[in-house]
Z-matrix of the N, CA and C atoms (Angstrom, degrees):
N
C 1 1.466
C 2 1.520 1 108.67
N 3 1.333 2 114.69 1 141.27
C 4 1.458 3 121.51 2 176.70
C 5 1.516 4 109.26 3 -115.97
N 6 1.330 5 114.68 4 162.56
C 7 1.455 6 122.01 5 179.22
C 8 1.523 7 109.29 6 -118.47
N 9 1.338 8 114.45 7 149.05
C 10 1.458 9 121.73 8 -175.69
C 11 1.518 10 109.99 9 -141.97
N 12 1.319 11 115.82 10 166.79
C 13 1.451 12 123.04 11 167.15
C 14 1.525 13 105.39 12 -127.49
N 15 1.331 14 116.29 13 130.44
C 16 1.460 15 121.65 14 -177.60
C 17 1.526 16 108.31 15 -124.81
N 18 1.335 17 115.34 16 123.07
C 19 1.459 18 121.65 17 -175.84
C 20 1.524 19 111.60 18 -96.78
N 21 1.321 20 114.87 19 142.38
C 22 1.458 21 121.40 20 171.09
C 23 1.520 22 108.36 21 -151.94
N 24 1.318 23 115.35 22 147.19
C 25 1.453 24 119.47 23 176.51
C 26 1.531 25 108.01 24 -77.17
N 27 1.333 26 118.63 25 125.85
C 28 1.463 27 120.10 26 -173.78
C 29 1.523 28 114.50 27 -63.38
N 30 1.337 29 117.44 28 -25.42
C 31 1.465 30 117.87 29 177.74
C 32 1.529 31 111.57 30 -80.15
N 33 1.336 32 117.31 31 -17.48
C 34 1.466 33 121.77 32 175.84
C 35 1.528 34 109.86 33 -90.80
N 36 1.339 35 116.18 34 -53.34
C 37 1.462 36 121.54 35 176.52
C 38 1.513 37 107.97 36 -158.08
N 39 1.320 38 116.12 37 98.74
C 40 1.455 39 121.94 38 -178.77
C 41 1.512 40 111.77 39 -104.95
N 42 1.293 41 114.95 40 -178.42
C 43 1.460 42 120.65 41 -178.25
C 44 1.526 43 111.30 42 -61.92
N 45 1.330 44 117.06 43 -30.64
C 46 1.468 45 120.15 44 177.58
C 47 1.532 46 111.03 45 -65.97
N 48 1.340 47 116.78 46 -35.57
C 49 1.465 48 120.05 47 176.61
C 50 1.529 49 110.06 48 -63.35
N 51 1.336 50 116.18 49 -46.00
C 52 1.463 51 119.95 50 -179.87
C 53 1.526 52 110.49 51 -63.37
N 54 1.318 53 116.70 52 -40.25
C 55 1.468 54 120.22 53 179.65
C 56 1.523 55 112.03 54 -62.28
N 57 1.324 56 117.52 55 -27.21
C 58 1.465 57 121.72 56 -178.16
C 59 1.530 58 113.02 57 -86.15
N 60 1.331 59 117.67 58 -9.30
C 61 1.470 60 121.03 59 -179.01
C 62 1.534 61 110.51 60 -73.63
N 63 1.342 62 117.20 61 152.97
C 64 1.468 63 119.29 62 173.53
C 65 1.532 64 109.93 63 -55.71
N 66 1.314 65 115.54 64 132.23
C 67 1.479 66 122.62 65 -176.69
C 68 1.522 67 112.64 66 58.14
N 69 1.331 68 116.90 67 16.22
C 70 1.470 69 122.64 68 -178.77
C 71 1.535 70 110.62 69 50.77
N 72 1.336 71 114.76 70 39.58
C 73 1.464 72 122.68 71 -176.12
C 74 1.525 73 109.30 72 -129.77
N 75 1.339 74 116.22 73 140.28
C 76 1.457 75 120.90 74 178.08
C 77 1.517 76 108.49 75 -157.82
N 78 1.326 77 115.68 76 168.74
C 79 1.465 78 119.69 77 175.43
C 80 1.534 79 109.24 78 -88.63
N 81 1.324 80 115.08 79 148.05
C 82 1.466 81 122.79 80 178.24
C 83 1.516 82 106.20 81 -100.31
N 84 1.326 83 115.73 82 92.90
C 85 1.458 84 121.01 83 -171.49
C 86 1.521 85 111.66 84 -107.49
N 87 1.323 86 115.24 85 177.59
C 88 1.456 87 121.40 86 172.42
C 89 1.512 88 115.71 87 83.42
N 90 1.330 89 118.59 88 6.26
C 91 1.460 90 120.68 89 178.79
C 92 1.522 91 108.49 90 -70.88
N 93 1.319 92 116.65 91 125.19
C 94 1.459 93 121.61 92 -179.64
C 95 1.530 94 110.76 93 -130.63
N 96 1.307 95 114.89 94 47.32
C 97 1.461 96 123.05 95 176.26
C 98 1.527 97 105.87 96 -132.98
N 99 1.325 98 116.81 97 128.22
C 100 1.465 99 119.97 98 -173.99
C 101 1.524 100 113.16 99 -64.79
N 102 1.313 101 117.88 100 -37.85
C 103 1.467 102 120.41 101 179.63
C 104 1.533 103 110.12 102 -63.99
N 105 1.322 104 116.61 103 -44.17
C 106 1.463 105 120.73 104 178.85
C 107 1.533 106 109.93 105 -68.06
N 108 1.328 107 116.47 106 -41.50
C 109 1.461 108 120.31 107 176.88
C 110 1.525 109 110.67 108 -55.01
N 111 1.328 110 116.09 109 -44.77
C 112 1.463 111 119.95 110 -179.49
C 113 1.518 112 111.76 111 -62.97
N 114 1.327 113 118.14 112 -39.08
C 115 1.465 114 120.69 113 177.39
C 116 1.523 115 110.18 114 -62.67
N 117 1.332 116 116.18 115 -46.14
C 118 1.466 117 119.91 116 -178.08
C 119 1.529 118 110.80 117 -67.08
N 120 1.307 119 116.99 118 -39.19
C 121 1.468 120 121.47 119 -177.07
C 122 1.526 121 112.18 120 -76.59
N 123 1.347 122 117.02 121 -41.62
C 124 1.456 123 120.71 122 -167.80
C 125 1.524 124 115.56 123 -107.51
N 126 1.327 125 117.84 124 -21.44
C 127 1.463 126 119.18 125 -170.91
C 128 1.523 127 114.60 126 -117.26
N 129 1.319 128 118.52 127 -34.34
C 130 1.464 129 120.34 128 -178.21
C 131 1.517 130 110.25 129 -72.20
N 132 1.329 131 114.99 130 139.67
C 133 1.455 132 121.28 131 -179.94
C 134 1.528 133 109.68 132 -135.67
N 135 1.325 134 116.80 133 152.57
C 136 1.462 135 118.77 134 174.61
C 137 1.533 136 110.24 135 -55.30
N 138 1.310 137 114.75 136 137.07
C 139 1.462 138 121.19 137 -177.58
C 140 1.517 139 113.07 138 99.17
N 141 1.335 140 117.75 139 -19.95
C 142 1.464 141 119.37 140 173.75
C 143 1.528 142 108.46 141 -62.61
N 144 1.325 143 116.26 142 152.06
C 145 1.462 144 121.75 143 177.49
C 146 1.518 145 109.74 144 -114.60
N 147 1.326 146 114.83 145 151.96
C 148 1.466 147 120.29 146 179.17
C 149 1.520 148 110.17 147 -141.36
N 150 1.316 149 115.10 148 147.87
C 151 1.445 150 120.00 149 168.69
C 152 1.519 151 108.15 150 -80.97
N 153 1.319 152 116.79 151 136.34
C 154 1.471 153 122.64 152 174.52
C 155 1.519 154 105.62 153 -92.65
N 156 1.330 155 115.75 154 113.20
C 157 1.461 156 122.76 155 -174.10
C 158 1.521 157 109.59 156 -108.29
N 159 1.322 158 116.02 157 126.64
C 160 1.463 159 121.10 158 174.91
C 161 1.516 160 108.39 159 -87.49
N 162 1.346 161 115.64 160 118.49
C 163 1.465 162 121.03 161 -177.31
C 164 1.522 163 110.68 162 -112.88
N 165 1.332 164 114.41 163 168.66
C 166 1.462 165 121.99 164 175.08
C 167 1.531 166 112.05 165 49.08
N 168 1.312 167 114.54 166 50.59
C 169 1.451 168 122.03 167 179.78
C 170 1.528 169 108.11 168 -141.31
N 171 1.321 170 117.27 169 168.91
C 172 1.469 171 120.73 170 -176.54
C 173 1.522 172 111.37 171 -54.72
N 174 1.335 173 116.68 172 -44.23
C 175 1.464 174 121.41 173 177.91
C 176 1.528 175 107.87 174 -123.72
N 177 1.349 176 117.86 175 89.93
C 178 1.457 177 119.13 176 177.58
C 179 1.525 178 110.33 177 -72.28
N 180 1.330 179 115.47 178 147.93
C 181 1.458 180 118.28 179 178.06
C 182 1.511 181 112.37 180 171.93
N 183 1.325 182 114.52 181 179.20
C 184 1.457 183 122.01 182 -178.16
C 185 1.520 184 109.09 183 -84.50
N 186 1.334 185 115.21 184 123.53
C 187 1.462 186 121.32 185 -174.80
C 188 1.527 187 113.67 186 -105.40
N 189 1.332 188 117.26 187 -22.75
C 190 1.453 189 118.43 188 -176.01
C 191 1.507 190 112.70 189 -173.29
N 192 1.333 191 113.81 190 -173.30
C 193 1.454 192 122.49 191 179.88
C 194 1.523 193 108.17 192 -122.68
N 195 1.337 194 114.86 193 134.47
C 196 1.457 195 121.12 194 176.83
C 197 1.522 196 108.41 195 -124.99
N 198 1.333 197 115.05 196 158.59
C 199 1.457 198 121.60 197 177.35
C 200 1.520 199 109.08 198 -113.78
N 201 1.300 200 116.59 199 138.30
C 202 1.458 201 121.43 200 172.21
C 203 1.530 202 106.16 201 -76.26
N 204 1.331 203 116.65 202 125.68
C 205 1.471 204 119.49 203 -175.48
C 206 1.526 205 112.96 204 -119.33
N 207 1.342 206 117.44 205 7.23
C 208 1.461 207 119.63 206 175.07
C 209 1.514 208 109.35 207 -147.41
N 210 1.314 209 115.22 208 159.49
C 211 1.460 210 121.00 209 167.35
C 212 1.531 211 106.77 210 -69.12
N 213 1.307 212 116.78 211 164.03
C 214 1.452 213 120.33 212 173.95
C 215 1.521 214 110.55 213 -65.67
N 216 1.323 215 116.33 214 141.91
C 217 1.468 216 121.89 215 178.05
C 218 1.515 217 108.51 216 -146.46
N 219 1.347 218 117.69 217 161.49
C 220 1.464 219 119.90 218 -174.54
C 221 1.532 220 112.57 219 -56.07
N 222 1.320 221 114.04 220 135.90
C 223 1.465 222 121.57 221 178.84
C 224 1.531 223 108.42 222 -81.20
N 225 1.321 224 115.54 223 106.63
C 226 1.464 225 121.30 224 -176.51
C 227 1.531 226 113.21 225 -64.52
N 228 1.334 227 117.79 226 -20.85
C 229 1.463 228 118.96 227 -179.20
C 230 1.531 229 111.26 228 -66.40
N 231 1.328 230 116.95 229 -22.60
C 232 1.460 231 120.50 230 178.67
C 233 1.526 232 112.15 231 -67.90
N 234 1.336 233 117.42 232 -22.29
C 235 1.462 234 121.93 233 -176.55
C 236 1.530 235 112.83 234 -97.14
N 237 1.336 236 116.86 235 -4.73
C 238 1.462 237 121.93 236 -173.49
C 239 1.532 238 110.57 237 -100.93
N 240 1.339 239 117.62 238 108.53
C 241 1.470 240 119.78 239 -178.68
C 242 1.533 241 113.56 240 -60.23
N 243 1.329 242 117.22 241 -18.81
C 244 1.469 243 120.73 242 178.68
C 245 1.528 244 112.40 243 -84.43
N 246 1.323 245 117.60 244 -11.65
C 247 1.460 246 121.69 245 -177.45
C 248 1.526 247 110.79 246 -84.41
N 249 1.320 248 116.65 247 143.98
C 250 1.465 249 119.95 248 175.17
C 251 1.527 250 111.05 249 -68.25
N 252 1.331 251 117.49 250 -13.15
C 253 1.460 252 121.96 251 178.98
C 254 1.534 253 112.59 252 -100.40
N 255 1.322 254 116.41 253 11.58
C 256 1.463 255 121.45 254 -179.64
C 257 1.527 256 111.04 255 -58.12
N 258 1.327 257 115.61 256 136.75
C 259 1.458 258 121.84 257 175.60
C 260 1.525 259 107.33 258 -130.89
N 261 1.317 260 117.91 259 104.78
C 262 1.466 261 120.21 260 -176.52
C 263 1.525 262 113.29 261 -62.62
N 264 1.327 263 118.00 262 -16.78
C 265 1.465 264 120.97 263 179.15
C 266 1.532 265 112.35 264 -88.72
N 267 1.333 266 116.97 265 -6.39
C 268 1.461 267 120.35 266 178.91
C 269 1.524 268 109.31 267 -86.08
N 270 1.310 269 116.04 268 132.92
C 271 1.458 270 122.83 269 -174.02
C 272 1.533 271 109.09 270 -117.79
N 273 1.332 272 118.64 271 127.63
C 274 1.470 273 120.02 272 178.54
C 275 1.537 274 112.97 273 -55.95
N 276 1.326 275 117.51 274 -28.01
C 277 1.467 276 120.49 275 179.21
C 278 1.533 277 111.86 276 -76.94
N 279 1.310 278 116.27 277 -23.64
C 280 1.457 279 122.00 278 178.64
C 281 1.522 280 107.58 279 -143.92
N 282 1.346 281 116.89 280 73.60
C 283 1.471 282 120.18 281 -171.11
C 284 1.529 283 112.82 282 -62.93
N 285 1.299 284 113.58 283 142.99
C 286 1.458 285 121.24 284 179.67
C 287 1.536 286 110.62 285 -92.97
N 288 1.329 287 116.81 286 -33.85
C 289 1.466 288 121.16 287 -171.90
C 290 1.524 289 111.04 288 -119.24
N 291 1.339 290 115.13 289 145.44
C 292 1.459 291 122.44 290 -177.19
C 293 1.519 292 110.19 291 -127.92
N 294 1.322 293 114.57 292 163.01
C 295 1.458 294 121.76 293 175.94
C 296 1.523 295 108.52 294 -145.19
N 297 1.314 296 116.07 295 168.76
C 298 1.463 297 123.43 296 173.85
C 299 1.517 298 107.73 297 -129.21
N 300 1.312 299 115.63 298 161.44
C 301 1.461 300 120.65 299 172.12
C 302 1.521 301 108.38 300 -94.79
N 303 1.334 302 115.36 301 142.97
C 304 1.468 303 121.53 302 179.48
C 305 1.528 304 109.26 303 -129.64
N 306 1.328 305 114.67 304 152.64
C 307 1.461 306 121.26 305 176.73
C 308 1.527 307 108.36 306 -129.83
N 309 1.311 308 115.17 307 139.25
C 310 1.464 309 120.53 308 177.65
C 311 1.526 310 109.66 309 -67.61
N 312 1.309 311 116.06 310 126.13
C 313 1.460 312 121.44 311 172.68
C 314 1.518 313 108.60 312 -89.37
N 315 1.346 314 115.33 313 -52.44
C 316 1.467 315 119.93 314 176.93
C 317 1.522 316 110.19 315 -171.83
N 318 1.328 317 113.75 316 154.99
C 319 1.462 318 119.69 317 168.62
C 320 1.528 319 106.81 318 -78.12
N 321 1.319 320 116.12 319 149.81
C 322 1.458 321 118.33 320 172.99
C 323 1.519 322 109.12 321 -72.95
N 324 1.319 323 116.75 322 160.55
C 325 1.456 324 121.01 323 178.96
C 326 1.528 325 111.15 324 -63.15
N 327 1.325 326 115.48 325 -24.77
C 328 1.458 327 121.61 326 176.60
C 329 1.520 328 107.38 327 -156.04
N 330 1.300 329 116.51 328 155.91
C 331 1.454 330 121.02 329 172.25
C 332 1.528 331 108.02 330 -68.17
N 333 1.321 332 117.05 331 129.94
C 334 1.464 333 120.02 332 175.01
C 335 1.527 334 106.55 333 -96.08
N 336 1.337 335 117.10 334 105.76
C 337 1.466 336 120.44 335 -172.85
C 338 1.524 337 112.93 336 -72.68
N 339 1.325 338 114.52 337 153.20
C 340 1.459 339 121.63 338 -178.68
C 341 1.533 340 113.09 339 -53.05
N 342 1.335 341 120.81 340 -43.36
C 343 1.477 342 118.39 341 179.62
C 344 1.535 343 113.23 342 -58.28
N 345 1.331 344 117.55 343 -35.32
C 346 1.475 345 119.95 344 176.69
C 347 1.521 346 110.78 345 -68.16
N 348 1.325 347 116.32 346 -39.93
C 349 1.463 348 119.84 347 178.41
C 350 1.526 349 109.79 348 -62.59
N 351 1.328 350 116.50 349 -43.51
C 352 1.464 351 120.65 350 179.75
C 353 1.528 352 112.01 351 -64.80
N 354 1.314 353 117.66 352 -29.94
C 355 1.464 354 121.72 353 -177.31
C 356 1.528 355 113.20 354 -81.30
N 357 1.322 356 117.95 355 -11.05
C 358 1.461 357 121.06 356 -177.71
C 359 1.525 358 109.66 357 -85.33
N 360 1.335 359 118.20 358 114.52
C 361 1.469 360 120.63 359 -178.57
C 362 1.529 361 113.17 360 -59.39
N 363 1.317 362 117.78 361 -27.66
C 364 1.470 363 121.02 362 179.85
C 365 1.527 364 111.94 363 -67.08
N 366 1.340 365 116.83 364 -14.29
C 367 1.463 366 120.88 365 -177.70
C 368 1.532 367 112.67 366 -108.74
N 369 1.319 368 117.40 367 11.61
C 370 1.467 369 121.41 368 -174.53
C 371 1.530 370 113.02 369 -57.68
N 372 1.316 371 117.83 370 -30.46
C 373 1.469 372 121.22 371 -179.04
C 374 1.520 373 112.83 372 -95.05
N 375 1.302 374 117.89 373 1.90
C 376 1.460 375 120.95 374 -179.37
C 377 1.526 376 109.87 375 -72.32
N 378 1.337 377 117.63 376 131.25
C 379 1.469 378 119.26 377 -178.83
C 380 1.536 379 113.77 378 -53.92
N 381 1.320 380 117.85 379 -34.23
C 382 1.460 381 121.37 380 -177.93
C 383 1.522 382 112.74 381 -57.21
N 384 1.315 383 117.58 382 -37.30
C 385 1.459 384 120.52 383 -173.35
C 386 1.531 385 112.91 384 -94.91
N 387 1.323 386 116.92 385 -3.96
C 388 1.471 387 120.21 386 177.91
C 389 1.519 388 110.08 387 -85.38
N 390 1.301 389 115.79 388 142.73
C 391 1.469 390 120.82 389 178.82
C 392 1.524 391 110.36 390 -62.47
N 393 1.328 392 115.00 391 141.94
C 394 1.452 393 120.36 392 173.94
C 395 1.513 394 115.77 393 86.75
N 396 1.331 395 118.69 394 -5.55
C 397 1.460 396 118.73 395 -179.47
C 398 1.515 397 109.47 396 -87.99
N 399 1.311 398 116.80 397 116.26
C 400 1.461 399 122.10 398 -175.96
C 401 1.527 400 112.46 399 -116.42
N 402 1.331 401 118.05 400 8.41
C 403 1.460 402 120.07 401 -176.85
C 404 1.521 403 111.08 402 -64.67
N 405 1.328 404 115.73 403 143.38
C 406 1.465 405 120.75 404 -179.27
C 407 1.515 406 112.34 405 -85.42
N 408 1.314 407 117.52 406 -15.60
C 409 1.465 408 123.12 407 175.46
C 410 1.518 409 106.61 408 -134.83
N 411 1.322 410 116.59 409 136.55
C 412 1.457 411 120.15 410 178.98
C 413 1.519 412 110.17 411 -149.21
N 414 1.323 413 116.25 412 150.57
C 415 1.460 414 119.04 413 176.99
C 416 1.525 415 111.23 414 -71.97
N 417 1.316 416 114.71 415 152.80
C 418 1.466 417 123.16 416 176.86
C 419 1.527 418 105.99 417 -127.94
N 420 1.321 419 117.65 418 131.82
C 421 1.468 420 119.91 419 178.41
C 422 1.530 421 109.83 420 -75.23
N 423 1.331 422 117.51 421 159.19
C 424 1.477 423 119.12 422 175.60
C 425 1.534 424 112.18 423 -57.05
N 426 1.329 425 116.90 424 -36.08
C 427 1.465 426 120.41 425 179.79
C 428 1.532 427 111.10 426 -67.64
N 429 1.319 428 116.72 427 -41.36
C 430 1.462 429 120.63 428 176.95
C 431 1.523 430 110.34 429 -65.71
N 432 1.322 431 117.06 430 -40.85
C 433 1.468 432 121.55 431 178.38
C 434 1.524 433 109.81 432 -57.34
N 435 1.335 434 116.46 433 -48.68
C 436 1.464 435 121.09 434 -179.12
C 437 1.531 436 110.98 435 -63.65
N 438 1.322 437 117.04 436 -41.19
C 439 1.469 438 120.38 437 -179.55
C 440 1.525 439 110.93 438 -63.46
N 441 1.319 440 116.90 439 -40.36
C 442 1.467 441 120.01 440 179.66
C 443 1.521 442 110.63 441 -68.40
N 444 1.322 443 117.28 442 -42.90
C 445 1.473 444 119.03 443 177.85
C 446 1.523 445 111.27 444 -60.93
N 447 1.328 446 117.69 445 -36.04
C 448 1.471 447 120.79 446 178.10
C 449 1.526 448 110.67 447 -65.51
N 450 1.321 449 117.69 448 -28.94
C 451 1.462 450 121.90 449 179.47
C 452 1.521 451 112.49 450 -71.91
N 453 1.326 452 116.68 451 -20.72
C 454 1.464 453 120.15 452 -175.42
C 455 1.519 454 111.69 453 -56.97
N 456 1.313 455 117.11 454 -38.57
C 457 1.468 456 120.55 455 -177.24
C 458 1.518 457 113.75 456 -107.87
N 459 1.325 458 116.75 457 -6.03
C 460 1.470 459 118.14 458 -175.96
C 461 1.519 460 113.84 459 -98.97
N 462 1.314 461 118.40 460 -11.26
C 463 1.460 462 121.17 461 -175.47
C 464 1.499 463 113.37 462 -84.37
N 465 1.314 464 114.61 463 -178.00
C 466 1.463 465 121.24 464 178.02
C 467 1.523 466 109.76 465 -69.53
N 468 1.284 467 115.93 466 140.42
C 469 1.469 468 120.45 467 -178.39
C 470 1.505 469 111.10 468 -106.23
């Protein structure tokens, strides 16, 4: 099993949206970065866990835990001219973009805000806290996963 962090803007698609889906499961679509596409297509597997991170908001941070419940498969939004994620260069016969299905495991007891994550020395090597990292999906080591879970109950409430 591998660990991940997956970012989404809460006003576009937040943890509350996922919680409202049937079986609290949905596809993670709209990725248009080749490095992230490769992770979703080649590395993510059912049973992997990910932190659901709310980005580009007043208080960005980790809001919950999700499970990867499918292998990567072609992102159909790339083929739909009505979709904001449409890519006219993507071909169903040779898809350019991929997605995975995710299911909500649980909300965290509290949002763990980015400043707290940055202040934790155990996370100093985590891509999320390094300057210049803008990826919407990133790997998380088992040690980083454990450190973040420990923060859930130890931080300011």
